[in-house]
C-alpha positions as CSV (number, residue, x, y, z in Angstrom):
1,M,0.0,-0.5,0.5
2,P,1.5,3.4,-0.8
3,V,2.1,6.3,1.6
4,E,-0.6,8.0,1.9
5,I,0.0,12.4,2.3
6,R,-2.3,14.2,3.6
7,T,-3.5,17.2,6.0
8,P,-3.7,15.6,9.5
9,T,-6.4,16.0,12.3
10,L,-6.8,17.9,15.3
11,D,-6.8,14.5,17.0
12,E,-3.6,13.2,15.4
13,W,-1.4,16.0,17.0
14,P,-0.1,13.8,19.7
15,A,1.3,10.9,17.4
16,I,2.3,14.2,15.1
17,C,4.7,14.9,17.9
18,M,5.7,11.9,19.0
19,A,6.7,11.3,15.4
20,D,9.0,14.1,15.6
21,A,10.4,13.8,19.3
22,R,11.5,10.5,17.8
23,A,12.9,11.7,15.0
24,F,15.1,14.2,16.4
25,G,15.9,12.7,19.8
26,S,13.8,14.3,22.5
27,T,11.2,13.5,24.1
28,M,7.8,16.0,24.3
29,T,5.4,15.4,28.3
30,P,1.3,15.5,27.4
31,E,2.0,19.3,28.8
32,D,4.3,20.1,25.6
33,I,2.6,18.3,23.6
34,E,-0.1,21.0,24.6
35,D,2.3,23.9,24.7
36,R,3.4,23.1,21.4
37,L,-0.4,23.5,19.5
38,K,-0.9,27.4,20.5
39,L,1.9,27.9,18.2
40,H,0.7,25.9,15.1
41,D,-2.4,25.5,12.6
42,I,-3.1,21.8,12.2
43,D,-4.1,22.9,8.3
44,R,-0.6,23.6,7.7
45,F,1.1,20.2,8.4
46,R,1.7,17.3,5.8
47,V,2.0,14.3,7.5
48,G,3.0,10.9,5.7
49,F,0.6,7.3,6.8
50,D,1.5,4.1,6.0
51,R,-0.8,1.9,7.4
52,G,-2.1,4.7,10.1
53,Q,1.1,5.0,11.1
54,I,3.1,8.3,10.7
55,V,6.3,8.0,8.8
56,A,6.6,11.5,7.7
57,V,6.0,15.2,8.2
58,A,6.7,18.6,7.4
59,A,4.1,22.2,8.1
60,S,4.8,25.3,8.0
61,Y,4.4,28.3,10.1
62,E,2.8,31.8,8.6
63,M,5.4,33.8,9.2
64,D,6.6,37.3,7.7
65,V,10.3,38.4,6.5
66,S,12.0,41.8,5.7
67,L,13.3,42.5,2.5
68,P,16.1,44.9,1.9
69,G,14.6,48.2,1.8
70,G,11.9,47.8,4.8
71,A,9.5,46.0,2.5
72,I,8.1,42.8,5.0
73,V,6.1,40.2,2.5
74,P,4.1,36.8,3.6
75,M,6.3,34.2,4.4
76,G,5.7,30.1,5.1
77,G,8.3,28.5,7.9
78,V,8.6,25.2,6.6
79,T,9.2,23.7,10.2
80,W,9.1,20.0,11.5
81,V,10.2,18.2,8.4
82,S,11.4,14.4,9.1
83,T,11.1,10.6,7.9
84,A,11.0,7.9,9.9
85,A,14.0,5.8,9.7
86,T,12.3,2.9,8.2
87,H,11.1,5.4,5.1
88,R,14.2,6.5,4.0
89,R,14.8,6.6,0.4
90,Q,11.3,6.5,-0.5
91,G,11.1,10.2,-1.6
92,L,8.9,10.8,1.1
93,M,10.9,14.3,2.6
94,R,10.1,15.7,-1.0
95,R,6.7,14.7,-1.2
96,V,5.4,16.1,2.4
97,V,7.9,19.2,1.6
98,G,5.8,19.4,-2.2
99,A,2.7,19.4,-0.2
100,V,3.6,21.8,1.8
101,H,5.0,24.1,-0.8
102,D,2.0,23.4,-2.4
103,D,-0.2,24.8,0.9
104,I,2.3,27.9,1.2
105,D,1.4,28.8,-2.6
106,A,-2.3,28.2,-2.4
107,R,-2.3,31.1,0.8
108,G,-0.5,33.7,-1.3
109,E,2.7,33.2,0.5
110,P,5.9,33.7,-2.3
111,V,8.6,33.0,-0.2
112,A,9.7,29.5,1.7
113,T,12.1,29.2,4.0
114,L,13.5,26.7,7.1
115,Y,16.3,26.2,9.3
116,A,18.6,22.7,8.0
117,A,19.4,20.1,11.1
118,E,21.4,19.0,7.8
119,G,23.2,21.1,5.1
120,G,22.8,18.4,2.4
121,I,19.3,18.1,1.8
122,Y,17.5,21.8,0.7
123,E,19.2,22.1,-2.4
124,H,17.5,19.0,-3.9
125,V,13.9,20.4,-3.4
126,G,14.8,24.2,-4.1
127,Y,16.4,26.1,-1.7
128,G,19.3,28.5,-1.9
129,I,21.6,29.6,1.6
130,G,20.6,33.3,2.7
131,T,21.9,33.6,6.0
132,R,25.1,32.6,7.7
133,V,24.8,32.3,11.6
134,V,28.2,32.4,13.2
135,A,28.7,31.4,16.6
136,T,31.0,33.0,18.8
137,T,32.3,33.3,22.1
138,I,33.7,36.2,25.2
139,D,35.2,36.5,27.9
140,P,34.6,39.1,29.7
141,R,37.7,39.3,31.8
142,L,39.9,40.0,29.1
143,T,38.0,42.6,28.0
144,R,35.8,45.9,27.9
145,M,34.1,48.4,26.4
146,R,36.7,51.2,25.0
147,D,35.9,54.4,27.3
148,E,35.2,56.4,24.2
149,Y,31.6,54.3,23.7
150,R,30.9,53.8,27.1
151,T,27.6,54.9,28.3
152,A,26.8,56.6,31.5
153,P,24.8,54.5,34.4
154,G,20.9,54.4,33.8
155,A,20.8,53.7,30.1
156,V,19.6,49.8,31.1
157,R,17.8,48.8,33.3
158,Y,16.3,45.0,34.4
159,V,12.4,44.5,33.7
160,D,10.7,42.4,36.1
161,V,9.8,39.0,34.8
162,A,7.5,38.5,37.5
163,G,5.8,41.7,35.9
164,D,3.2,42.2,32.7
165,E,5.7,44.7,31.0
166,V,8.5,42.8,29.3
167,V,5.9,41.5,26.6
168,P,4.5,45.0,25.6
169,I,8.8,46.5,25.7
170,V,10.0,43.6,23.9
171,S,6.7,43.0,20.9
172,A,7.0,47.2,20.4
173,L,11.3,47.6,19.6
174,W,10.6,44.0,18.1
175,D,8.4,45.5,15.3
176,R,10.6,48.5,14.9
177,F,13.5,46.2,14.5
178,Q,12.7,43.8,12.3
179,T,12.6,46.0,9.6
180,Q,16.4,47.0,10.1
181,R,17.7,44.0,8.4
182,A,16.6,41.6,5.4
183,G,15.6,38.3,7.0
184,E,14.1,38.7,10.4
185,T,10.7,37.9,10.6
186,G,8.2,39.0,12.6
187,R,5.9,38.3,15.6
188,T,2.7,38.6,16.7
189,R,1.7,38.9,19.6
190,E,0.4,35.6,20.4
191,V,4.1,34.7,19.5
192,Q,5.9,37.4,22.0
193,E,3.6,35.4,24.9
194,Y,4.7,32.4,24.2
195,L,8.2,32.6,23.7
196,F,7.9,35.0,27.3
197,E,6.1,32.2,29.1
198,D,8.6,29.5,27.4
199,R,11.7,31.3,29.0
200,K,10.2,31.9,32.4
201,K,11.2,27.9,32.3
202,A,14.9,26.9,33.0
203,W,16.3,25.1,30.0
204,A,19.6,21.8,29.3
205,G,21.0,23.3,33.3
206,R,20.2,27.2,32.5
207,N,18.1,29.6,34.2
208,P,15.3,31.7,33.0
209,V,15.7,34.4,30.9
210,A,16.5,37.8,32.4
211,Y,15.7,41.0,30.3
212,L,18.2,43.8,30.1
213,V,16.4,46.8,28.4
214,H,17.4,49.9,27.0
215,D,14.8,53.0,25.3
216,D,16.2,51.4,21.9
217,G,16.4,48.1,22.1
218,Y,16.9,45.0,25.0
219,A,19.3,42.3,25.6
220,A,17.7,38.5,26.8
221,Y,19.9,35.8,28.0
222,R,20.6,32.8,30.5
223,I,22.8,32.2,33.2
224,E,24.3,28.8,33.3
225,G,25.4,28.1,36.7
226,R,28.7,26.9,37.2
227,W,29.9,26.3,40.9
228,S,31.8,23.7,43.3
229,D,32.2,23.4,46.8
230,E,30.1,26.6,47.1
231,S,32.8,28.4,45.4
232,P,31.8,29.6,41.5
233,R,34.1,28.7,38.6
234,G,32.6,30.4,36.5
235,N,29.5,31.3,35.1
236,I,28.5,30.8,31.1
237,M,26.0,33.5,29.8
238,H,23.7,32.4,26.9
239,L,22.9,35.7,25.2
240,V,19.8,34.3,23.7
241,E,18.9,37.6,21.9
242,L,19.7,40.9,21.6
243,V,17.2,44.3,19.4
244,A,19.7,46.9,19.3
245,L,17.9,50.0,17.0
246,T,20.7,52.5,17.4
247,P,24.7,52.2,17.7
248,E,24.3,54.1,21.1
249,A,21.6,51.0,22.7
250,H,24.0,48.6,20.9
251,A,26.9,50.2,23.0
252,A,25.2,50.4,26.3
253,L,23.4,46.1,25.8
254,W,27.3,45.1,25.3
255,Q,28.4,47.4,28.4
256,A,25.9,45.9,30.4
257,L,26.3,41.8,29.0
258,L,30.2,42.5,29.8
259,G,29.4,43.9,33.8
260,V,27.3,40.7,34.7
261,D,28.8,39.1,37.4
262,L,30.6,35.7,37.4
263,V,30.6,35.5,33.8
264,V,33.7,33.8,32.8
265,E,32.1,33.4,28.7
266,I,29.2,34.7,26.9
267,R,28.1,32.7,23.5
268,S,25.7,34.0,21.1
269,R,24.5,32.9,18.0
270,N,22.7,36.5,17.8
271,I,25.5,38.6,16.4
272,P,25.8,39.2,12.8
273,I,28.4,38.2,10.9
274,D,29.1,42.1,10.2
275,D,28.6,43.5,13.7
276,P,30.1,46.6,15.1
277,L,30.8,44.5,18.4
278,P,35.0,43.5,17.7
279,F,35.6,47.4,17.3
280,L,33.8,48.8,20.4
281,L,35.9,46.2,22.6
282,E,39.3,47.4,23.9
283,D,40.5,43.5,22.6
284,Q,38.5,42.5,19.7
285,R,40.4,38.8,20.1
286,A,38.7,38.1,23.3
287,L,35.8,37.5,20.9
288,R,36.5,34.6,19.3
289,T,34.5,32.6,16.4
290,R,33.2,29.0,17.4
291,D,31.5,27.9,14.3
292,L,30.1,29.3,10.9
293,V,27.8,27.9,9.4
294,D,24.6,27.8,7.1
295,G,21.5,30.1,8.6
296,V,18.0,30.4,6.8
297,W,17.6,29.0,3.7
298,V,15.1,30.8,1.2
299,N,13.0,28.8,-2.0
300,V,11.4,32.1,-3.4
301,R,7.9,30.9,-4.7
302,D,6.2,33.7,-6.3
303,I,9.7,35.2,-8.1
304,P,8.1,38.1,-9.9
305,A,6.0,38.9,-6.5
306,A,9.8,38.5,-4.4
307,F,12.4,40.2,-6.6
308,G,9.8,42.6,-7.2
309,A,9.4,43.6,-3.2
310,R,13.0,44.8,-3.0
311,T,15.3,47.1,-3.5
312,Y,18.4,46.8,-5.3
313,R,22.1,48.9,-4.4
314,S,22.3,49.9,-7.8
315,T,19.9,50.9,-10.5
316,D,19.9,48.6,-13.4
317,R,18.3,46.1,-15.3
318,I,19.8,41.8,-14.9
319,V,18.1,39.0,-16.4
320,V,18.2,35.8,-14.7
321,E,17.9,32.2,-16.0
322,V,16.2,30.2,-13.2
323,D,16.1,26.6,-14.2
324,G,15.6,27.7,-18.5
325,R,13.1,30.4,-17.2
326,R,14.3,34.2,-17.5
327,W,13.7,37.0,-15.5
328,A,14.0,40.6,-15.9
329,I,14.8,42.5,-12.5
330,D,14.6,46.6,-13.1
331,G,15.5,48.1,-10.2
332,G,17.8,50.3,-7.6
333,L,17.2,51.7,-4.6
334,D,13.1,53.0,-5.2
335,G,11.9,49.7,-5.7
336,A,12.3,47.1,-8.9
337,T,9.4,44.8,-11.4
338,C,10.3,41.9,-12.0
339,K,9.0,40.3,-15.1
340,S,9.6,37.3,-17.5
341,V,10.9,37.7,-20.4
342,K,12.9,36.0,-23.3
343,T,16.3,37.7,-24.0
344,R,19.5,36.8,-23.5
345,P,20.3,36.1,-20.1
346,D,23.0,38.0,-17.3
347,L,23.0,35.2,-15.0
348,V,21.5,31.2,-15.5
349,T,21.3,29.5,-12.0
350,S,18.9,26.9,-10.2
351,H,15.7,28.4,-8.5
352,G,17.4,27.3,-5.3
353,W,20.2,29.5,-5.4
354,F,18.4,32.2,-7.2
355,S,16.7,32.1,-4.2
356,A,19.9,32.7,-2.1
357,L,20.3,35.9,-4.0
358,L,16.5,37.8,-2.5
359,Y,18.3,38.9,1.1
360,G,21.2,40.4,-0.6
361,G,23.5,38.2,1.6
362,V,24.9,36.5,-1.0
363,L,27.3,37.7,-3.8
364,P,26.7,36.0,-7.6
365,S,30.4,36.0,-8.0
366,A,30.4,33.5,-5.1
367,L,28.1,31.8,-6.4
368,V,29.8,31.7,-9.8
369,A,33.3,30.2,-7.8
370,G,30.9,27.8,-6.5
371,R,29.9,26.6,-9.6
372,R,26.0,27.1,-8.8
373,M,25.8,30.0,-11.7
374,T,27.2,31.3,-14.9
375,A,27.5,35.1,-16.1
376,R,26.9,36.3,-19.4
377,N,30.7,38.1,-19.1
378,A,33.2,39.5,-16.1
379,D,31.4,43.4,-16.4
380,V,27.9,41.6,-15.9
381,L,28.9,39.6,-12.8
382,A,30.6,43.1,-11.7
383,R,27.4,45.0,-12.1
384,A,25.4,41.6,-10.4
385,D,27.1,41.7,-7.1
386,V,26.1,45.5,-6.4
387,F,23.1,45.3,-7.8
388,F,21.7,42.4,-5.6
389,T,23.6,42.6,-2.2
390,T,23.3,45.2,0.5
391,S,25.1,47.0,3.5
392,L,24.3,45.3,6.0
393,A,24.1,41.3,6.3
394,P,21.2,39.6,6.5
395,H,20.4,37.9,9.5
396,C,17.9,36.5,11.5
397,Q,17.5,35.8,15.3
398,E,14.1,33.7,14.8
399,M,14.6,29.8,15.3
400,Y,11.7,27.8,14.1
């Protein structure tokens, strides 16, 4: 009997959760299962059933995302993708993800994105890497803010997580922050409330989240306590989120983070690859890179809508052939149009790597060097590098 791919029912939610937990090597309590449903629309799931057993899952969140220039477009945040070990090499992942893509298309969401648990999978279903994630570590004992960037006391304060002011403050700041970098996603009030409640719980040996707030930003972190014989061996701070709308807020928040007592290491996956923090420190070497990996993978579902919604760094016309079909983008700092044409292409690539250009963080010349794209000539390639890229690297702090 062939595997049936369909939209599950609400009664099948617990079984979906258990299949996901098995696939990712985690566990879920009945409370976890009930809690997770608050963030999910069961109608956005597609599940493979083999004789009544769940053997493949994929889903998407209803989200939105910022593009270069500040436009916000609807997005399907693909998630929960897994196939049972007993059903590998049968094309089930492609089928359930394809069904989720069809659902995203039917909802009129021009972009699908995801975080990949494994890096070799999603190029085969039309995705390209749109952002990079840098994992960093700082030993605050080795450095401090340079004197000229230090902020007077009072600019940053802690917010009492037992009160009711965190969610309104964080929500308002996040909404202002989202459009600063391409790739950042929006959050509804319901999502913010869920995150706040979840962060009030201890997790993986780390304390509940503490919030530092500035008028133009906030930082959220957990402390992993490390004590021996009642003496501190040095706590580890895990930066959960950092939102800074101004250079002053950025410096003030980092000054406060570096000053937290008994911390010997600050770990983060939230710092953009072009963050100015190294230039603010007395010793740049105190900020170390632990890892640099792929971040968000992008699959543009509606090419004219997505590439026509962003802005470009130069006024130009670039024709890109994507899997045999040609698209002309006429764009500049004030906007763009994107339409199907038959004229000679400047660039030739696949759907996934064309999608990688949407956020502006990937140089076409890098794709050419990496054998993912070809260019008509060197002049066109130089123009395309300026045209597609952004002054700020795209970044996404939201994990989904």
